[in-house]
Structures are given as C-alpha cells and as structure tokens.
N, C-alpha and C positions, 0 to 999 in steps of 0.2 A: 515534744508531742510524742505518746505511746504509740508505739507499733504493736497492733493486733496479731498474734500468730495463729493460724488457722490450721489444726492438724487434719486432713483427709483420710478417713478410713475407708478401705476399698469398701464396695458395695455387697461382695461375696461374703465379707465377713461379718458386716451387719446383718444379711438375709440368714447366715448360717446360726448367729445367736437369736433369731426368732423362730427356728423352727427346726425339726428333727428330720435329718436326712438318711436315718436308717430305715431299714424295710419297713413297707407299710404294714398295719395292725389289723388282726382279724375282728370285729366286734360282732357280739350275739347277744341276742335279747331272748330270754326264755320266760313263758308264762309262769303263774304260780304253782302250786302243788298239782303235780301230774299223777293221773290214776288210768290204771288198766282199763282198756274198754272206751276211753275218751281220746277222739282225735284232737290234735293240736299243731300248731306251726312255731318254728323257732325263727326270728329273724336273723339274717347274717348279712353283714355288710363288711366291706372294706375300706379303712381311714387311711386317707394319702397323707402325703408329707406334711400339709397343713392339718391334719387332722379332720378334714372334710370327709363325708363319706364319698366314695367314687360309684358316678351312676352308670349303668348299663356295662357292667365288666362281670366276667365270669368267674365263679368260684365253684370248687370242687367241695361236694358233701357225701361223705362215704363213697367217693367216687363218681357220683353222679353231678351233672354240671348245672348249675342255677345261675340266672342271669339278674344282678341286680336292677330295681327300678329307677322311678325318678326320685324318690325317697331315698336311694342310696343302700336300701334293703333287697336281700332276696326271700321271700317267704318258702319256707321247706316243711313241707306236711311230715307226721309221723303218726302213727297207730300202733300202741301194743296191746295184746290181749294178755300178756304177763307182765306181772311185776318184777321189777329188778332195777339193775343199774345197767345203761347202754352207752356204750364209748361212741361218740361220733368225732370223726376226722374232718378236718377244715382244712381246706388248701387254697393259696392263691399265689400263681407265680411261684416264687421259692420260699413263701411263707406258709407254716402249717400249724394248727392249733387242735388240741384235743379237747372236748369237754365230754362230761358225764350227764346223763339223763337219768335222773332218780324217779321211778314209777313205781306209785304205792297201790296197793289193792282198792278197789272201788268198795264204799261203805254197801251199795246194792248194786247188783246187777238186774237190770229189767229188762227182758227180751220180749218183744210185741210182736205176734204174727197178725199182721192186719191182712185179712182176706178180703179186699175191699173190690174185687172184679165183680161186681154186681151193682144192685141200686144204691148201696151205701156209700157209693164211691166219692159222693159230695160232702161226706162228713168227715174225710181224712184229714183236711188241711186244719180242721178246728181242732182235732186232737193232738195231731203233731205240734200245733202252736202251744199247747197247754203243756205239753211234755217238756217244752225249751224252759218251762219253769224250774226242773228239777236240780237239785242241789248240786254243787259242783263235786261233790265225790260221790254222786250215783251216774252209773254209767247204764244209757238207755240204747239199745240196739234194736232196730225195726227192720223186718221185713215187710215190705210193701208190695202187694199187688192189686193194681187200681184196673177200673175200666178204660181199657185204653193200654199202651205201652209205654208212652213218655217219662214215666217216672219209676216204673218196676225195678228194685232192686233191695240192697242191703244198705242202711242208713245209720249211722251211728252220731249221737248227739256231743257235739265237740265242747272243748273248754270255754268257748265263746258263745256257747248256748245256740248254736247252728247245725241242722241236722247234715252230715257229710256222707256222699254217696261213696261206700267203701266197696260196693260190687253192683254191677251191673247187668240186667236181664233184658232179653228182647221181649219174653213173656214166660211167667212162670206159674205153673196151676198150684194155686193155694189152696187147694181140695184135695193134696196129693199127701198121704202119710209119709211116702219116701222123701217127699221135699221137706216136709216139717222135721221130719228124723235129720236129715243132712243138716238143717238150720242150727237146731237146738245141739247137736253133737258138736259142731263147728264152735258155735259161740259161747256155749256154757263152760268152755275153757278159759272164759274170761276170770283173772283172779278178783274175787269179789269175798266180802264175808258174808253176805247173803245173796240169795240169787230168787227172782221171781219170773214166772212165764204167764204172759197174759195172751189169751187167745181171742181176737177182736173179728165179729163177724155176725151173720145170721146164727141162730140155735135153735134147736127143739128136741131139748133133751136127748133122750135115746133112740126117738123114732127115726128109723134108717130107712123106714117103707118107700119113699118116692121122693126123689131130690127136687123135683120141680114143685112139689106141694109143700113138703117140709124138708127139714136138714137135720143132719146130725149137729155139725158146726162146720164153719168155713166154707161156704158154699161158692164155688167158681163158675160165674157163668159162661166163661170163655169154653171152658173144657167141659161143663156140664157136671163138674166133679164136686164131691164134698166128702169130710172128714166123719166117717162113722165112728161110735165111740170105741167099738173094738179095734178099729184101725188107729184111732188116737192114742189110746193106752199101747198099742204095738209100738208106734212111732217114738213114744216117750219112754219105751222101757230101759233105756240105759241112762236115764236121768233121773234126779231127785230133786225137788224144787222146795225150797222153804215156803213159797207161796205159788199158788196155782189158780190164777183168775180167768173168768169168762166174762169179758165185754160182748154179750150175745143175751138174748132170750132164752127163758124157760131150762137153763142148763143148772139150776139149782135143785135139782131133783135127788133124791135119797138113792136112786138106781145109778145115775151119774157119777156122783161124788164116791158112792162104795165101789164102784167100780174102778175108780183111779185112786183108791185109798193109799197104794203103796208107793205111789209118785211124788206125793208132797206133804207137807206137814201140816198145811193150812189151805183152805179154800177160799174164794171169793167169788159168789155166783148170785144171780136173781131166778126165782122160781116162775116168775111171770114175764108177760112181754114189756120189753123196755124202750123208751124213747131211740129214736135214730141217731141222738146226740150222745148217747152212750154215758161212760163213766166221765168224770172231770177229773183229768189227770194232773191236775196244779198240785194236788196232794203230794206229788213224788218231791216237792220243795222241802217237805218236812220230815222224811224217813230216815235221815242219815243215821240217826242214833236210835233207830227202831227196831226191836226185835220182830219177830213174823207175825205174833199176834198185834203189836203196834202197827206195823205195816198195814195189817187189815183194817185196824181201826181208824187210823188216818183215811185209807180210801172210803171208808162207809160215812165216816162226817162229813168228807167232802162232797158225796153224795147227797147227803141228807140236807145240806146246805145248798146244793145247786136245784133240788127237787123239792125243796121247802115248800109246803102247803098244797103238793100235788098228790095224785093216788100212787104216784111212784116212790114216794118218800121212804118208805120203809123196806123195800125189794130187795136192795143189795145186801148182803150179809155175808159174815166170815163162818167157818166152820171148822173146827181142830178135828184134825183124820183121824187121831187116834180114839179121842172120845167119841168121835161118830161111828167108828168100827165097834167098839164095846156097846154104843147102844144099839146097833143092829144085831150083835149077838143075843142080847137080852130080848129084843123083839122077836126074832127066830125062835125062842125057847117056847113062846107064847101064841104063835100064829096058827098052829094046828088046833088050838082049843076054841078057835071060832065057828059060830054057828051061822052067822049072817052078814051080808055086805053093807055096812053103815052109808050113809049119806054125810058130805061136809059142806060147810056154809061155803067155802071159799074153792072156786075152780079157776084153776090157772091156765088150763088148755081143756078143749072140748073134744080133740082129735090128735093124740089120743087123750083120754080123759086123765088130769093130773089135778090130785086134790092134796089140799094142805096135811101132811103127816100128823103135825101135832092136833089139828082138830078130829083126826080119824081116830088116832090113841085115846083122845079125852072122850069120845064117843064110845069106845069099847071099856070106858072105865081104869083104863091102865096109867095110873098116875105115876108109877115108878118107871115105866118106859118114857113116858112123855117127859118126866125131869131129866132123865139122860141124854135126851136129846137136846132139851132145852140147855142144858149146861154146855153142851158141845158148840153152841151157837156163840158167835162174837156179833153183837153185845148178847150177852145171856138174855135167853128169852124168859118171861115172866108170866105168860099168857099162853093158852092153847094154840093161837095160831104161830107157828116157828117159821113161816116162809122157807119151807122146804116140800116140795113136792112129792108125791107118792103117786101110781098107776091104781086108779080104783075104778073100774067099769061097773056100770050098775046092770048090764045084761051080757048075755052071750054074745050077741052081735055088737058089742063096744068091745069085747074081749077078741072075737075071732080075728080080725085081721092084724093083730099083734101080739099073737100067740107064739109064732116061730121066733118071731125076734127078740122078743121078751125072756123066751126061754133060754136065750144064749147068753144074758146077764147074771154076772155073780150074785148080785142081789137076789134074783129070783131063785138060782140054785141052792144059795146058802141059807136063807130063810123060807124056802117052801111058798113064797107068796104067790105065784103063778098056779101051783098045785091046790093050794086052798081055793084062790077066785075060779078055778078050773071045775072045781068038784063042786061048789056051790051054784056056780051060775048055768052049768051045764047038767046037775041034777038036782033041780029045786024039790 
C-alpha cells in the first residue's frame, strides 16, 4: 500500500504569491485632448493590496483633500485659460505620484454675453442647449444674467459638453459697459487660435434715446440700464475680435458696424427684427477648422436652415470690416452731391426710420458704391437689397428727435450724412 505524503504550505506564503504587499498604487484617469477654456475632471483613486479601488479614502491633489466615492474614484475639477503643461502632485498616506496635464489652445474661443434680465429670459435654455453641440476643441464661455438671480454667473462648456459655473453672482447688471469690459478683458486671455464675441439681447441699432422704448443693446430690466453704442465701443476698446456677432434685433446698421470697425475683422448682424429664438448655435459643432469668414458662413447657413421658408431667412449676414470701411469712404466722397432724399422699398424700423442702404444707393444710381458694399457682405450680395440699414428720415419731424445722438456717431461725422439730411430736410 502506497503512502501519500502531503506537504502543507503555510497560508501566508500562498497569500503572498497572489498579491502585492507593497505600497498602495494611485490610479488616474484623464479625459482626451485638453483645451484652454474648457473645464474638465480627472478621476483619482487608490488601488489596495488586491488591486481593488478603495472607497471613502482621502487623497491629496496639489495639497487639497478629495475623498473617493463608492466607485473608488474622486473627481477633481480643473480649468485653465492658458495652454501649457501643468504638473499635478497626488498623494495618499506615504505614496505620491506626479502627472502632467498638457493643455492645448482652443481652435475657437466663443464668449457670449447673455443679457437676459428681461422678457427674453425664457429663451436662454434652448440656446445653451444648442451651444452644447460645440466641437471638443471649441471653448464656449458665457456670462449669464437672467430674470431672477438663481443662475447668474459665468459658465464654461466642459469637455463633457456640460456648462460648469465658474463664477457666481447674486445679481449682475448686463447693461453696464464696466461689467462687459471686465468680462471680455478677463476671458479673452484664454488661449485660442481665433476669438469671437457674441452679444445676446434686445437691440435697436444706434438709437439710445429711451431705454424703456428702445435699446442700444443688452437691456437689463433689473437695473433699467442698457449698453449705448458708444459705451459698447469703449467697453471693448482694449480687445480685438476675429468675429463680433449680435444675436439681437436691428444691429446690422451701417452706423453701428462702422462705429465698431476697429474692434473686429468680421461682423454678424441682422438689420431687422429677429425672432426671440435668435441664432441656432449648433453651427459651433462645425467651426474647428474655420477661418473668421468661414465661421460667419457656418452661422449664416445654420440660420438659413433654421428659418427656411420664413421672412427671416435672409436677415442674418456677415460683413468684412476692412471692406466695409473702404465702402464707407467711397460713400463719403459722394454724399454732398445729393440734392434729394430718396425713398427705399425695405423699411427695417420706423422709429428711427431705417432703410436698406443698398436700395438707397441703387436709387442714387451709384452702382460703384453699391458694388463696394455688396462685396463687403458675406455672402456677397448680388442685388440692391443688401440687408444693411441706414438712417433715412423723410422729413424734419423724423430727423429732429435723433439729431443729437446721431451727430455723435463716426458714420455721421466721417460721411457728412447728417449734415446732408439736415440741409435738405430743414431747408427744402
């Protein structure tokens, strides 16, 4: 009969062969490509002796304590305005680890000033939802001022396409040039290849006469304040934009765009009243590789698709600031030769009386000047109606209430437009 010999191996030896009894390991999960101006989170955990993540343990991240949750990870938020390499030091008990976060410039920085402390407040959520479709390398930073104070603050669109509140306000006056200047000067520091600013609100061209009847832009019900065009110009004087856009009514006037000509390379604006739904921001999904003109075309194409078959379809257009400036110079050389005030078919506003500039030039027979304005538009205009307004009162009563404010505008001063109107209408 054979004897069976059993060799007993101590349990401790068996366990040692199945696990690592060295120090716990720190695990890190970093999202994909990181970009300036886009909030993101890294997930940090501690793997115990069996390789399992430990729940409810404290980890230090750059000296700040975070606690892992039931998944075994702690979520650590980051937000960088500058591109570069950032070292992060992680520690758990006597274990430490360093990682480097490489942050690239955004392809586009889109700052949006949402002045919704008025009757447009209910339209904000839809536009923010549309903005969430922005490409991963497009940074969207929004100042939001709503009717009520629960959501007022600055928000940035995260890598996960969620708006993260990065600054909190109990209330902010979005009709203040000082506040706008603070916002753009702080966040235009974000590293990006191209930069756009969009002003979202009511608008009424250059008419600053009565904020409760009409508006320059960014009307704030809480304060009763709004941005006059000269105030807007001063607020933006230390910045320059690849694209300056107006998601607002009546801002596509030659007077407004000429006043702001040194602040941007391109403009996006409508000369007429637009629906409360405003722009369709889903175009931001397709602008990563766009130059400023391409950015404008994307926004316009999305607009036309959204409002196809309506009277609004052709209202949003882009303008090349340099070409627009040259067109105004040519216009200025001819204004004083006029001897009558024409009528135009398209009237964008009655108070003040804003007519289509292209139709006015066509009625003068100034095909050379009209051609200059047509070529400045995006897309290039091929008929006299160019969707750019100009002040054209038909009598002294229509001119009188606006004379003083109009005289302050660069377009009036550089072209002699007001002097011509004043001479004809007051000395028939």
